[in-house]
C-alpha positions, 0 to 999 in steps of 0.5 A, spaced: 579 595 052 574 600 049 569 603 053 563 607 052 560 613 057 552 614 057 551 621 060 558 624 060 555 631 059 553 631 067 559 632 072 560 624 074 560 623 066 565 628 064 569 626 071 570 620 068 572 621 062 577 626 066 580 620 070 580 616 064 585 619 060 590 617 065 587 609 064 593 605 062 588 600 059 581 603 058 579 608 052 574 612 052 572 609 045 564 613 045 560 618 050 553 618 048 546 624 050 540 623 050 539 630 049 546 633 045 546 628 039 551 630 034 554 635 038 562 636 040 563 633 047 568 641 047 563 645 045 559 642 053 566 643 056 570 647 052 576 645 057 577 638 054 577 641 047 585 638 046 585 632 050 579 628 048 574 632 042 568 626 042 562 627 038 555 626 042 552 619 040 544 617 041 545 612 046 543 606 041 544 599 045 546 593 040 550 599 037 553 600 044 554 593 045 557 591 039 563 597 039 564 597 046 567 592 053 564 596 058 560 601 059 559 606 064 552 609 065 552 616 069 545 618 068 540 621 074 536 616 077 531 612 072 534 613 066 540 607 067 533 602 069 530 605 061 537 602 058 540 596 063 535 590 061 536 590 053 544 592 056 544 585 060 543 581 054 549 583 051 556 581 052 558 588 056 561 588 062 555 595 066 558 599 072 552 603 073 553 610 077 546 612 077 541 610 084 537 604 080 540 598 082 542 600 088 536 598 093 535 590 092 527 591 093 524 594 088 518 597 092 522 600 097 526 603 091 519 607 089 518 610 096 524 613 096 526 614 089 518 617 089 518 613 081 517 605 079 524 601 080 527 597 076 525 589 075 527 585 081 530 580 075 535 585 073 536 587 080 538 580 082 544 580 077 547 587 080 553 587 085 554 593 090 560 596 088 563 598 095 570 596 092 573 596 099 568 590 102 565 587 097 572 585 092 571 578 090 563 579 088 565 585 084 571 581 081 566 576 078 561 580 077 559 583 070 554 589 072 555 593 078 551 598 081 556 604 084 555 607 090 552 614 092 556 618 095 554 619 102 554 612 102 560 610 099 563 615 106 558 613 112 559 606 111 567 606 110 567 610 116 562 605 120 565 597 116 570 596 121 566 597 127 559 594 124 562 588 121 567 586 128 560 589 133 563 594 137 558 598 137 551 600 140 547 598 134 541 603 135 546 609 136 549 610 129 548 618 128 551 620 122 551 628 120 554 629 113 556 635 108 557 635 101 558 640 096 554 642 091 556 638 085 552 633 089 546 636 086 547 634 079 548 639 074 541 641 073 541 648 076 535 649 081 533 653 087 538 649 093 543 650 089 542 657 085 548 662 088 545 666 091 541 661 095 547 657 096 553 663 097 555 664 106 550 659 106 550 652 110 543 648 111 540 643 111 535 639 107 532 632 107 531 630 113 529 624 115 528 623 108 534 622 104 534 616 098 540 614 101 538 612 108 535 606 105 542 604 101 546 605 108 541 601 112 541 596 107 549 595 107 549 595 115 544 590 116 548 585 110 554 586 116 549 586 122 542 584 121 540 586 128 542 593 126 534 597 126 537 603 123 540 610 123 540 617 124 542 620 117 542 628 116 544 631 110 548 638 109 549 643 103 555 647 104 557 652 099 564 648 096 564 645 089 567 638 091 568 633 097 563 629 103 564 630 110 561 624 115 561 626 121 559 618 125 557 618 132 556 611 135 556 608 143 562 603 145 559 597 148 566 595 150 569 597 156 576 596 154 575 601 148 581 605 147 583 610 142 588 605 140 584 599 140 580 603 134 586 605 130 588 598 130 583 595 129 581 601 122 589 599 121 588 593 120 581 592 116 584 597 111 591 594 111 590 592 103 586 598 102 590 602 098 585 609 098 583 608 105 588 612 110 587 613 117 589 619 121 593 619 127 591 620 134 588 627 134 588 628 126 582 629 122 581 630 115 578 635 111 575 635 105 581 638 100 585 634 102 582 628 098 580 634 092 580 631 086 582 623 088 579 616 090 581 618 097 577 617 103 581 619 109 578 617 116 580 621 123 577 616 130 576 619 136 573 616 143 570 620 148 572 615 155 567 620 159 561 618 155 564 612 151 562 615 144 567 614 139 566 619 133 569 618 126 569 623 121 570 620 114 572 625 108 571 623 100 571 628 094 564 626 092 565 626 084 571 621 085 571 616 090 563 618 091 561 616 083 567 616 077 573 614 081 570 609 084 566 607 078 573 606 075 576 602 081 570 597 080 572 596 073 579 595 075 578 589 079 572 587 074 578 586 069 583 583 073 587 589 074 591 593 080 585 597 083 588 603 083 590 603 077 589 609 072 587 612 079 593 614 083 591 621 084 596 627 088 590 631 091 589 638 089 591 643 094 589 649 096 
């Protein structure tokens, strides 16, 4: 199977290339860039020079569609919506890692992303690619919108409770932290070494663009959920997301054991979600470089509050790894194909 990667010079794009080197069925045929056409990819990333020394090609949609079977788009928000309408008309499968097609309403997209959204008719063709909870739709789709990194960690952490209606729907508080690579490759004051080193900062308070994405999916699972409180923090590390979620229980009979059983049963057929034993909570290093989502649980009998701790590698399960997992589902392969990595530690 031939694949093309648009936006390969970004962090998610180069992570896609790295992971696809291990895939038995997908061969990266070509890579594309809008700003560095003609350069060797090894000039941008010397670490791949002896492995896959591609030349960066211009983005020519008919040519791309004629040469490959699947296109991965790993561009900043606002770019993929200029490419995908033409790609949709071609006989090629699409996995979009950007945020352009995650929200179903263009007006909501424009409010949170501060630029016009894609056309409604194209949005309706996109399948939201939260692999563990949307497998059948993904298998029958040719256009996947990959979830955001924060929503992936958060939604996987919340799904069993929300779907099974175990919580007070107005009580969801999400305290999330991310490594600096989540901000992308382009430098800014926020990601400047002198600003981030030995620092811990909150950002986009009550206005992060992943808020409507999280709420949109939660409302599909339980339409009575009104909103969530979602706060994001920047941690001086390269990779990783930890989403710590606090929810009030509505059941007098809930125990840690019943929580553990609920999560274990919910994810028993999900090779990349691992549920921790009582008193054992995951850290970001324990999923580093892999497609795993590790989840720890706690229940406070005094306050009747549930705590869920969900960790992922933002560039793998939060981006490139989940994109490959979705491609596997689209093409009918086992979803863990090419993704069976052991976490990098320490």
